[in-house]
VEXDREN-2710 file (C-alpha; in Angstrom, 1 decimal):
% VEXDREN-2710
k/r/px/py/pz
1/MET/98.9/119.5/69.2
2/PRO/100.0/117.5/66.1
3/ASP/98.1/114.0/65.1
4/GLY/100.7/111.3/64.4
5/ARG/103.4/112.5/66.8
6/SER/105.5/109.7/68.1
7/PHE/105.3/108.9/71.6
8/TYR/107.6/105.8/72.9
9/ILE/107.5/105.3/76.5
10/THR/109.1/102.7/78.5
11/THR/109.4/101.3/82.2
12/PRO/112.7/99.9/83.6
13/ILE/112.8/96.1/82.6
14/PHE/112.3/94.5/85.8
15/TYR/114.9/91.8/87.3
16/VAL/113.1/88.3/87.9
17/ASN/114.7/87.2/91.0
18/ASP/111.7/87.6/92.9
19/VAL/108.0/88.3/92.2
20/PRO/106.8/92.0/91.9
21/HIS/105.5/94.5/94.4
22/ILE/103.4/97.5/94.5
23/GLY/106.4/99.6/93.8
24/HIS/107.0/97.8/90.2
25/ALA/103.3/98.3/89.7
26/TYR/103.5/102.1/90.4
27/THR/106.1/102.6/87.7
28/GLU/104.0/100.3/85.4
29/VAL/100.6/102.4/85.9
30/ALA/102.5/105.8/85.4
31/ALA/103.6/104.5/82.1
32/ASP/100.3/103.0/81.2
33/VAL/98.4/106.2/82.0
34/LEU/101.1/108.1/79.6
35/ALA/100.7/106.1/77.0
36/ARG/96.8/105.8/77.1
37/TRP/96.5/109.5/77.2
38/HIS/99.0/110.2/74.1
39/ARG/97.3/107.6/72.4
40/GLN/93.7/109.2/73.0
41/ALA/95.3/112.5/71.7
42/GLY/95.9/111.1/68.2
43/GLU/99.6/110.2/68.9
44/ASP/101.5/107.3/67.6
45/ALA/102.0/106.2/71.3
46/TRP/103.8/102.8/72.2
47/MET/104.5/101.5/75.7
48/LEU/107.4/99.2/76.3
49/THR/108.0/97.1/79.3
50/GLY/109.9/94.0/80.0
51/THR/112.0/91.6/82.3
52/ASP/115.9/91.8/82.8
53/GLU/116.9/88.2/83.0
54/HIS/120.5/88.0/83.0
55/GLY/123.3/88.5/85.6
56/GLN/125.1/87.0/88.8
57/LYS/122.1/87.3/91.0
58/ILE/119.8/85.6/88.8
59/LEU/122.3/82.9/88.3
60/ARG/122.6/82.8/92.0
61/THR/119.0/82.6/92.9
62/ALA/118.1/80.0/90.1
63/THR/120.9/77.7/91.6
64/ALA/119.9/77.9/95.0
65/ASN/116.3/76.9/93.5
66/ASP/117.8/74.1/91.6
67/VAL/116.6/75.0/88.4
68/THR/118.6/76.7/85.4
69/PRO/118.6/80.5/85.0
70/LYS/116.3/80.3/81.7
71/GLN/113.6/78.0/83.7
72/TRP/113.8/80.4/86.9
73/ALA/112.9/83.3/84.4
74/ASP/110.5/81.7/82.5
75/GLN/108.6/80.5/85.4
76/LEU/108.7/84.0/86.8
77/VAL/107.8/85.8/83.9
78/ALA/104.7/83.2/83.1
79/ASP/103.7/83.1/87.0
80/ALA/104.1/86.6/88.2
81/TRP/105.1/89.5/85.7
82/LYS/103.0/89.0/82.9
83/PRO/99.8/88.5/85.2
84/LEU/101.0/91.6/86.8
85/LEU/100.2/93.2/83.7
86/GLU/96.7/92.1/83.9
87/THR/96.2/92.6/87.7
88/ILE/96.5/96.4/87.1
89/ASP/95.0/96.6/83.5
90/ILE/98.2/97.8/81.7
91/ALA/97.8/97.8/77.8
92/ASN/101.4/97.6/77.0
93/ASP/102.2/97.4/73.3
94/ASP/105.4/95.2/73.9
95/PHE/106.8/93.3/76.5
96/ILE/110.7/92.2/75.9
97/ARG/112.7/90.0/77.8
98/THR/116.4/90.2/77.7
99/THR/116.9/86.6/76.9
100/ASP/115.0/87.3/73.6
101/GLU/116.8/86.2/70.4
102/ARG/116.0/89.8/69.2
103/HIS/117.9/91.4/72.1
104/GLU/120.8/89.3/72.3
105/GLN/121.8/89.4/68.8
106/ASN/121.5/93.2/68.5
107/VAL/123.2/93.7/71.9
108/GLN/126.2/92.1/70.0
109/LYS/125.7/94.1/67.0
110/PHE/125.8/97.5/69.0
111/LEU/128.8/96.1/71.4
112/GLN/130.8/95.0/68.3
113/LYS/130.3/98.6/66.7
114/LEU/131.4/100.3/70.0
115/TYR/134.6/97.9/69.8
116/ASP/135.2/98.5/66.2
117/ASP/135.0/102.3/66.6
118/GLY/137.6/102.4/69.5
119/HIS/135.4/103.0/72.7
120/ILE/136.0/100.0/74.1
121/TYR/139.5/98.3/75.7
122/THR/140.9/95.7/77.7
123/GLY/141.7/96.6/81.3
124/GLU/141.8/95.1/84.8
125/TYR/139.4/95.9/87.5
126/GLU/139.4/95.4/91.5
127/GLY/136.5/96.6/93.4
128/TYR/133.5/96.0/95.6
129/TYR/130.7/94.6/93.9
130/CYS/127.0/94.3/94.9
131/VAL/125.3/91.3/93.4
132/GLY/122.0/93.0/94.6
133/CYS/122.4/96.2/92.6
134/GLU/124.8/94.2/89.9
135/GLU/127.2/97.2/90.3
136/TYR/130.6/98.0/91.5
137/LYS/130.4/100.2/94.7
138/THR/132.5/103.5/95.6
139/GLU/133.4/103.9/99.3
140/ALA/130.9/106.5/99.4
141/GLN/128.2/104.1/98.5
142/LEU/128.7/101.7/101.4
143/GLU/128.7/101.7/105.2
144/PRO/130.1/99.5/107.8
145/GLY/128.1/96.2/108.6
146/THR/126.4/95.9/112.0
147/GLY/125.1/92.7/113.7
148/GLU/126.0/89.6/111.8
149/TYR/127.5/91.9/109.3
150/GLU/130.0/93.6/111.8
151/GLY/133.2/94.6/110.3
152/GLN/132.3/93.9/106.7
153/PRO/131.5/97.1/104.1
154/VAL/127.8/96.6/103.2
155/CYS/125.6/98.2/100.3
156/THR/123.7/101.3/101.4
157/ILE/120.5/100.2/99.3
158/HIS/120.7/96.4/100.4
159/SER/122.4/96.2/103.8
160/LYS/124.3/93.5/102.7
161/PRO/128.0/92.9/102.5
162/VAL/129.7/93.4/99.0
163/GLU/132.1/91.0/97.5
164/LEU/135.9/92.4/96.6
165/LEU/136.3/91.4/93.2
166/HIS/139.4/91.5/90.8
167/GLU/138.8/90.8/87.0
168/LYS/140.3/91.5/83.6
169/ASN/137.2/92.8/81.8
170/TYR/136.5/94.9/78.8
171/PHE/135.8/98.5/79.5
172/PHE/133.8/101.3/77.8
173/ARG/135.6/104.7/77.5
174/MET/132.9/106.6/79.2
175/SER/135.2/109.1/80.9
176/ALA/135.4/110.5/77.2
177/PHE/131.8/111.8/77.3
178/ALA/131.5/113.8/80.2
179/ASP/131.6/117.0/78.6
180/ARG/129.0/115.9/76.2
181/LEU/126.6/114.8/78.9
182/LEU/126.9/118.1/80.5
183/ALA/126.3/119.9/77.8
184/LEU/123.2/117.9/76.9
185/TYR/121.5/118.6/80.6
186/ASP/122.5/122.2/79.9
187/GLU/121.0/122.4/76.7
188/ARG/118.1/120.5/77.6
189/PRO/117.4/121.1/81.1
190/GLU/114.3/118.6/80.7
191/PHE/116.1/115.7/79.8
192/VAL/116.7/114.6/83.4
193/GLN/113.3/115.1/85.5
194/PRO/112.2/116.2/88.1
195/GLU/114.9/119.2/88.9
196/SER/116.0/117.2/92.1
197/ALA/117.4/114.4/90.1
198/ARG/118.8/116.5/87.4
199/ASN/120.8/118.1/90.1
200/GLU/121.8/114.9/91.3
201/VAL/123.0/113.7/87.8
202/VAL/124.7/117.0/86.9
203/SER/126.5/116.9/89.8
204/PHE/127.8/113.4/89.9
205/VAL/129.3/113.9/86.0
206/LYS/131.1/117.3/87.2
207/GLN/132.7/115.1/89.5
208/GLY/134.4/113.0/86.7
209/LEU/133.5/109.7/85.3
210/ASP/135.2/106.6/85.3
211/ASP/135.6/104.3/82.4
212/LEU/133.0/101.4/82.7
213/SER/133.6/97.7/83.2
214/ILE/131.2/96.1/80.7
215/SER/132.0/92.5/80.7
216/ARG/132.4/89.6/83.5
217/SER/134.5/86.3/83.2
218/THR/133.8/84.8/86.2
219/PHE/130.3/82.9/85.3
220/ASP/128.8/82.6/81.7
221/TRP/124.8/83.6/82.4
222/GLY/124.5/86.5/80.0
223/VAL/125.1/87.8/76.6
224/LYS/128.3/86.6/75.0
225/VAL/130.9/89.4/74.3
226/PRO/130.9/88.8/70.5
227/TRP/134.8/88.9/70.0
228/ASP/135.5/87.0/73.1
229/ASP/133.0/84.5/74.1
230/SER/134.8/83.7/77.2
231/HIS/133.3/87.4/78.7
232/VAL/129.7/87.9/79.2
233/VAL/128.3/91.5/78.9
234/TYR/127.7/93.2/81.9
235/VAL/123.8/93.0/83.0
236/TRP/123.5/96.7/82.9
237/PHE/125.1/97.4/79.7
238/ASP/123.1/94.5/78.1
239/ALA/119.8/95.6/79.7
240/LEU/119.8/99.3/79.0
241/LEU/119.8/98.2/75.3
242/ASN/116.5/96.9/75.4
243/TYR/115.0/100.2/74.9
244/ILE/116.4/100.1/71.2
245/THR/116.5/96.4/70.7
246/ALA/112.6/96.4/71.4
247/VAL/111.9/98.9/68.4
248/GLY/113.9/97.4/65.8
249/TYR/117.6/98.4/66.3
250/GLY/120.0/96.4/64.2
251/GLN/117.2/94.7/62.2
252/ASP/114.3/96.9/61.2
253/ASP/115.7/100.3/60.7
254/GLU/112.0/101.7/59.7
255/GLU/110.4/100.5/62.9
256/PHE/113.2/102.2/64.9
257/ARG/113.3/105.5/63.1
258/ARG/109.3/105.3/63.5
259/ARG/109.7/105.0/67.6
260/TRP/113.0/106.2/68.9
261/PRO/113.8/108.1/71.0
262/ALA/111.9/107.2/74.2
263/GLN/111.0/108.8/77.4
264/HIS/112.0/106.7/80.3
265/LEU/110.3/106.2/83.5
266/VAL/112.5/104.8/86.0
267/GLY/112.9/104.6/90.2
268/LYS/115.5/107.0/91.2
269/ASP/117.8/104.4/92.4
270/ILE/118.7/103.7/88.6
271/LEU/118.8/107.3/87.7
272/ARG/122.5/107.3/87.1
273/PHE/122.2/104.3/84.8
274/HIS/119.8/106.1/82.6
275/ALA/120.6/109.3/82.9
276/VAL/124.8/108.8/82.3
277/ILE/125.8/105.7/81.1
278/TRP/122.6/105.3/78.6
279/PRO/123.2/108.4/76.9
280/ALA/127.0/108.1/76.9
281/MET/126.4/104.5/75.2
282/LEU/123.9/106.0/72.5
283/MET/126.4/108.8/72.0
284/ALA/129.5/106.4/71.3
285/ALA/127.0/104.5/68.9
286/GLY/126.1/107.7/67.1
287/LEU/122.5/107.2/68.1
288/GLU/120.2/110.0/69.3
289/VAL/119.9/110.1/73.2
290/PRO/116.3/109.6/74.7
291/ARG/113.8/112.1/74.8
292/GLY/114.2/112.4/78.4
293/VAL/114.4/110.2/81.7
294/PHE/112.2/110.8/84.4
295/GLY/113.2/109.5/87.9
296/HIS/110.1/109.0/90.0
297/GLY/110.1/108.7/93.9
298/TRP/110.1/105.5/96.1
299/LEU/106.9/104.1/97.9
300/LEU/107.2/103.9/101.3
301/VAL/105.9/101.6/103.9
302/GLY/106.4/102.2/107.3
303/GLY/109.0/104.9/106.5
304/GLU/111.1/102.5/104.6
305/LYS/111.4/101.9/100.7
306/MET/109.3/99.1/99.4
307/SER/111.7/95.9/99.3
308/LYS/111.6/92.1/99.2
309/SER/114.8/91.5/101.1
310/LYS/113.3/93.8/104.1
311/LEU/109.9/92.1/104.1
312/THR/108.0/95.7/103.0
313/GLY/107.0/94.4/99.6
314/ILE/103.3/94.3/99.1
315/ALA/101.9/92.4/96.2
316/PRO/99.3/94.4/94.0
317/SER/96.6/91.9/94.1
318/GLN/96.7/92.3/97.7
319/ILE/95.2/95.9/97.0
320/THR/93.3/95.1/94.0
321/ASP/91.2/92.1/95.5
322/THR/89.9/94.5/97.8
323/PHE/89.5/97.8/96.0
324/GLY/89.7/96.7/92.5
325/SER/92.4/97.8/89.3
326/ASP/90.9/101.1/89.0
327/ALA/91.5/102.2/92.6
328/PHE/94.7/101.1/92.7
329/ARG/95.7/103.2/89.5
330/TYR/93.9/105.9/90.9
331/TYR/95.6/105.9/94.3
332/PHE/99.0/105.9/93.6
333/LEU/99.0/108.4/90.6
334/ARG/96.7/110.7/92.7
335/ALA/98.2/110.5/96.4
336/ILE/101.8/110.8/95.3
337/SER/103.2/114.0/93.5
338/PHE/104.8/112.1/90.5
339/GLY/108.5/112.5/91.2
340/GLN/108.6/112.4/94.9
341/ASP/108.6/109.7/97.8
342/GLY/105.0/108.7/98.9
343/SER/103.7/106.8/101.6
344/PHE/101.3/104.0/101.5
345/SER/99.0/103.0/104.0
346/TRP/95.7/100.9/104.1
347/GLU/93.9/103.5/105.7
348/ASP/94.6/106.4/103.2
349/MET/93.6/104.1/100.5
350/ALA/90.2/103.2/102.2
351/ALA/89.6/106.9/102.9
352/ARG/90.3/108.2/99.3
353/TYR/88.7/105.5/97.9
354/GLN/85.3/106.2/99.7
355/ALA/85.5/110.0/99.7
356/GLU/87.0/110.6/96.1
357/LEU/86.2/107.4/94.0
358/ALA/82.9/106.1/95.6
359/ASN/81.2/109.4/97.2
360/GLY/83.0/111.9/94.7
361/PHE/82.9/110.3/91.0
362/GLY/80.9/107.2/91.6
363/ASN/77.8/108.6/93.1
364/LEU/77.9/111.7/90.9
365/ALA/77.6/108.8/87.9
366/SER/74.8/107.1/89.6
367/ARG/72.7/110.3/90.5
368/VAL/72.9/111.7/87.0
369/ILE/72.1/108.3/85.4
370/ALA/69.3/107.7/87.9
371/MET/67.6/111.0/87.5
372/ILE/67.4/111.0/83.6
373/THR/66.1/107.5/84.1
374/ARG/63.4/108.7/86.7
375/TYR/62.7/112.1/85.3
376/CYS/63.1/111.6/81.6
377/ASP/62.4/107.9/81.1
378/GLY/66.1/107.5/80.2
379/VAL/66.1/109.8/77.0
380/VAL/68.8/112.3/77.4
381/PRO/67.2/116.0/77.4
382/SER/68.9/118.7/75.4
383/ALA/70.0/122.2/76.9
384/SER/67.4/124.3/75.2
385/ALA/68.0/127.3/77.2
386/PRO/71.4/127.2/79.3
387/ALA/71.8/129.5/82.3
388/PRO/74.9/131.2/83.5
389/ALA/75.8/128.1/85.6
390/ASP/75.2/125.5/82.7
391/HIS/77.6/128.0/80.8
392/GLU/80.0/127.5/83.7
393/ILE/80.2/123.9/83.7
394/ALA/80.8/124.2/80.0
395/SER/83.7/126.4/80.7
396/ILE/85.0/124.2/83.2
397/GLU/85.0/121.2/81.0
398/ARG/87.3/123.1/78.2
399/ARG/89.6/124.6/80.9
400/VAL/90.3/121.3/82.7
401/THR/90.8/119.5/79.5
402/ASP/93.3/121.6/78.2
403/ALA/95.1/121.9/81.8
404/SER/94.9/117.8/82.2
405/TRP/96.6/117.7/78.7
406/GLN/99.2/120.3/79.5
407/ALA/100.1/118.4/82.9
408/ILE/100.5/115.1/80.9
409/ASP/103.1/116.6/78.5
410/ARG/105.2/117.8/81.5
411/LEU/104.8/114.3/83.0
412/ALA/102.7/115.8/85.9
413/ILE/100.4/112.8/86.4
414/HIS/99.0/113.9/89.6
415/GLU/98.4/117.4/88.5
416/ALA/96.6/116.1/85.5
417/ILE/94.0/114.1/87.9
418/ALA/93.7/116.9/90.2
419/ALA/92.4/119.2/87.2
420/VAL/90.0/116.8/86.1
421/TRP/88.9/116.2/89.8
422/GLU/88.0/120.0/89.5
423/LEU/85.3/118.9/87.2
424/VAL/83.9/116.3/89.4
425/ASP/83.8/118.4/92.6
426/ALA/82.0/121.1/90.1
427/LEU/79.0/118.9/89.2
428/ASN/78.8/118.0/92.4
429/GLY/78.3/121.5/93.7
430/TYR/76.3/122.3/90.6
431/LEU/73.8/119.6/91.4
432/THR/73.6/120.3/95.2
433/VAL/72.8/124.1/94.0
434/GLN/70.3/123.5/91.1
435/GLU/68.6/120.7/92.8
436/PRO/67.1/119.1/90.0
437/TRP/65.0/116.6/92.3
438/THR/63.3/119.8/93.4
439/LEU/62.9/121.0/90.1
440/ALA/61.2/117.8/88.9
441/LYS/58.3/118.4/91.5
442/ASP/56.8/121.3/89.3
443/PRO/55.8/120.6/85.7
444/ALA/56.4/124.6/85.7
445/ASN/60.2/123.9/86.0
446/ARG/60.2/121.3/83.0
447/GLU/62.7/123.2/81.1
448/ARG/65.1/124.1/83.7
449/LEU/65.0/120.5/84.9
450/GLU/66.0/119.3/81.3
451/ASN/68.9/121.8/80.9
452/VAL/70.4/121.0/84.4
453/LEU/70.3/117.2/83.5
454/ALA/71.6/117.7/80.1
455/THR/74.5/120.1/81.4
456/ALA/75.1/117.1/84.0
457/TYR/75.1/114.5/81.4
458/HIS/77.3/116.2/79.0
459/GLY/80.0/117.0/82.0
460/LEU/79.9/113.2/82.8
461/GLY/80.6/112.3/79.3
462/THR/83.8/114.7/79.5
463/LEU/84.9/113.0/82.8
464/ALA/84.4/109.6/81.2
465/VAL/86.7/110.6/78.4
466/LEU/89.5/112.3/80.8
467/LEU/89.3/109.7/83.5
468/SER/89.6/106.8/81.1
469/PRO/93.4/106.3/81.0
470/VAL/93.5/106.2/84.6
471/LEU/90.0/104.2/85.4
472/PRO/89.5/102.2/82.2
473/LYS/87.1/99.8/83.9
474/ALA/84.9/102.3/85.5
475/THR/85.1/104.6/82.6
476/ALA/84.0/101.9/80.0
477/LYS/81.1/100.9/82.3
478/LEU/80.0/104.4/82.5
479/TRP/80.3/105.1/78.7
480/THR/78.0/102.0/78.1
481/ALA/75.3/103.6/80.7
482/LEU/75.8/107.0/78.8
483/GLY/74.7/105.1/75.7
484/ALA/77.5/106.8/73.9
485/PRO/78.6/105.0/70.5
486/GLY/81.9/103.3/70.3
487/THR/84.2/103.0/73.0
488/VAL/85.5/105.6/75.5
489/GLN/89.1/105.0/74.4
490/GLY/87.9/105.8/71.1
491/GLN/87.1/109.5/71.9
492/ARG/90.0/112.2/71.8
493/ILE/90.9/113.2/75.1
494/ASP/92.6/116.6/74.2
495/ARG/88.9/117.5/72.9
496/ALA/86.9/115.3/75.8
497/TYR/84.3/118.2/76.2
498/GLU/83.4/117.5/72.2
499/ALA/83.1/113.8/73.2
500/THR/80.1/112.2/70.9
501/LEU/77.3/111.2/73.5
502/GLY/74.0/109.3/73.2
503/ASP/70.4/109.6/73.5
504/ARG/69.5/107.3/76.0
505/VAL/70.9/106.1/79.1
506/ALA/71.1/102.4/80.5
507/PRO/71.3/101.2/84.0
508/LEU/74.8/101.8/85.7
509/GLU/75.9/99.4/88.6
510/ALA/77.9/101.2/91.6
511/LEU/81.3/102.2/89.7
512/PHE/83.0/101.9/93.1
513/PRO/80.9/99.4/95.4
514/ARG/81.2/99.7/99.4
515/VAL/84.4/97.5/100.5
516/GLU/84.8/96.1/103.8
517/THR/88.5/96.1/104.9
518/SER/90.2/94.1/107.8
519/GLU/93.4/96.4/107.7
END
């Protein structure tokens, strides 16, 4: 793998109309793990996240709370969205807000270029608008209301009535890019992933594209249209541009060339914005389309998509306060096939924590460190005469290192963790068969004992490196206990089996202590 290759990964920028739930945290963790993995492979990795702060929904929410939209956004970013990153241990490189001057100015530059090049025109539009989605809805995206909304068309996502709007707006000639978009999907089948998402996007574009209304004149909370300040830019058109304004578009050409294009991670409910509208916008501006768009599945609670409006939202801290941030990160990326929907339950979380983290990985680490301390006075033994079983562990270390990297390169995070866990299971099985505690009873077995402990120690070092993007806190503690130099994040993950380890171990507290849950 080439050193220094650029890898730019983004999350969606999240709407600040409310506090984050575990669905938001899931996307953050996935992007963070991918960024960490690529960074440890010697790549020029960059992770962007942030907040979307314009639009009618935020204006109404702020007004209902007797504050200005900017005050509302400032408070939520400071009290909820930035703390989320600490709660789940996100090492993002940048955090962009759509109210940042660097963003607003360069949105106007982008829009002006499209206008000057003839991609924007004036028109009138009437349609059903969902404020929750900040999107005009087609008939197919509506359903008859029930209960208090009887007789009204409601949004299928929010189950709330839509509004019939008639406005004179500016339109983006998106319909002109349908053929180029279909050619893109055909030439680069991996551009939209997973395959189910790609099929949905291709089918949508083949039905024909309408031009896109990209301004609003009935309220003023947004970026002003540069040639007509009686209009503000449609919130999605504004928000999508964060991916380029954050890396220098319009103001730092060198940084922009260094970072762009990006790999986007999005929830499948906003897939069309990213896989249809966004590349069409970039094509119109003469810019390179993204590296790819990955639409991951929803987190379900009680069979329903995580939602604040439906009271199924769970705050990440509710989980991390009990299990810790490492377990949060591990659970959602291991238990759910990345790209598919996944159900969360406290019972499954607790079971995996105990079986896989505490008993599987944590207990393995504790046993190996404890045996080297007890049988070798803490000095790491050398493998002077390795047996076939020892060679087999070394072979597995190499195989899972390669397999996990290949899975990460495909964005198959769950497969990468599963590959690494083969080494966890192999080492536990190796100790069960080799029985170092029995070998230690007879001085005649000293050489074999040292070979077994040296093999287990080396395997543990490889595990620490491979799991560091997923379990940063636990692997940092383990790295210290291994007596290894520097930091575990400083080791090349694509050559984890060659990690520079130490010569003396130190005490290791339980990596995943027993938890009491009342859930």
